[in-house]
C-alpha positions in Angstrom: 43.5 19.8 -127.8 39.6 20.2 -128.3 37.7 18.7 -131.4 35.1 21.3 -132.5 31.7 19.6 -133.3 32.1 19.0 -137.4 28.7 20.5 -138.2 29.7 23.6 -136.6 33.0 23.7 -138.0 31.7 22.9 -141.5 29.7 26.1 -141.3 32.4 28.7 -140.3 33.8 31.0 -142.6 37.4 31.9 -141.7 39.9 34.5 -142.7 42.5 33.4 -144.4 44.2 32.5 -141.5 41.8 30.3 -140.2 40.3 33.0 -137.8 36.7 34.4 -137.0 36.4 37.2 -135.3 34.4 37.1 -131.8 32.3 40.2 -130.8 31.9 39.7 -126.8 29.0 41.0 -125.4 27.7 41.7 -121.5 24.8 38.8 -121.4 22.3 40.9 -119.5 22.6 44.3 -120.6 23.6 44.0 -124.4 26.8 46.0 -123.7 29.4 45.3 -126.2 32.7 44.7 -124.6 35.3 43.8 -127.1 36.4 42.0 -130.4 38.2 38.7 -130.0 39.4 36.3 -132.4 38.9 32.4 -132.4 39.9 29.5 -134.6 38.6 26.0 -134.3 40.4 25.3 -131.3 39.8 28.0 -129.2 36.1 27.9 -130.1 36.0 24.3 -128.9 37.9 25.2 -125.8 35.4 28.2 -125.1 32.5 25.9 -125.5 33.8 22.9 -123.5 35.3 25.2 -120.5 32.9 28.2 -120.1 35.5 30.4 -120.3 36.5 32.3 -123.3 39.1 31.6 -125.2 41.0 33.2 -127.9 43.8 33.2 -130.4 46.1 36.3 -129.8 47.4 37.3 -133.4 50.0 39.7 -131.9 51.7 36.8 -129.4 50.6 33.8 -131.5 48.9 31.6 -128.9 45.7 30.5 -127.0 44.8 33.2 -124.1 41.9 32.6 -121.5 40.6 36.0 -120.7 41.0 36.9 -117.2 43.5 34.2 -116.7 46.2 36.6 -115.9 44.1 39.6 -115.0 41.4 37.9 -113.2 39.0 39.9 -115.4 37.4 36.5 -116.2 34.5 36.1 -119.1 32.3 33.2 -117.9 30.3 32.4 -121.2 26.5 32.0 -121.4 26.0 31.7 -125.4 27.8 31.8 -128.0 25.6 32.5 -131.5 27.1 32.6 -135.2 25.7 34.8 -137.5 23.5 34.2 -140.8 26.5 34.3 -143.0 28.8 31.9 -140.7 31.8 34.6 -140.4 31.2 36.1 -137.1 30.8 34.8 -133.6 28.6 36.4 -131.0 30.0 35.4 -127.3 27.5 36.7 -125.1 29.1 36.4 -121.1 29.3 37.6 -117.8 32.3 39.8 -117.5 34.3 40.1 -114.4 36.0 43.8 -114.4 37.4 45.2 -117.1 37.2 43.7 -120.6 39.6 45.9 -122.3 43.4 45.5 -121.3 43.5 49.3 -120.8 41.7 48.8 -117.6 38.3 50.4 -119.5 35.0 48.3 -119.1 34.9 48.1 -122.6 37.0 48.2 -125.6 34.8 51.1 -126.8 35.1 53.3 -124.2 37.8 55.4 -125.6 37.5 57.2 -128.9 34.0 58.6 -129.9 34.4 58.5 -133.9 30.8 59.7 -134.9 27.8 61.0 -133.0 24.6 61.9 -134.8 23.0 64.9 -133.6 20.0 64.1 -131.2 
């Protein structure tokens, strides 16, 4: 079990189930890849190992991105937003970020686009 820095833990504003959303971005292009969820343990593991680790709400367990698929996320930077309620995880993504095989989880459904 990893320990999160108490100063960082004190700044986090978590959901009632103890989670913080983590927006994941390709570090060099700014491409938004996915959204994951982290609790204190997942964040501590991410910082400690340099591998993006999330809490799976559907499976109720930790998962290291790419552990089974090979589509790893190498963490370059973790930032906390001004309100302390969202993380920005900048990664070097190997392969697809989305479980569907798409590069990002935002490739499939365009909901709205303003006229140019």
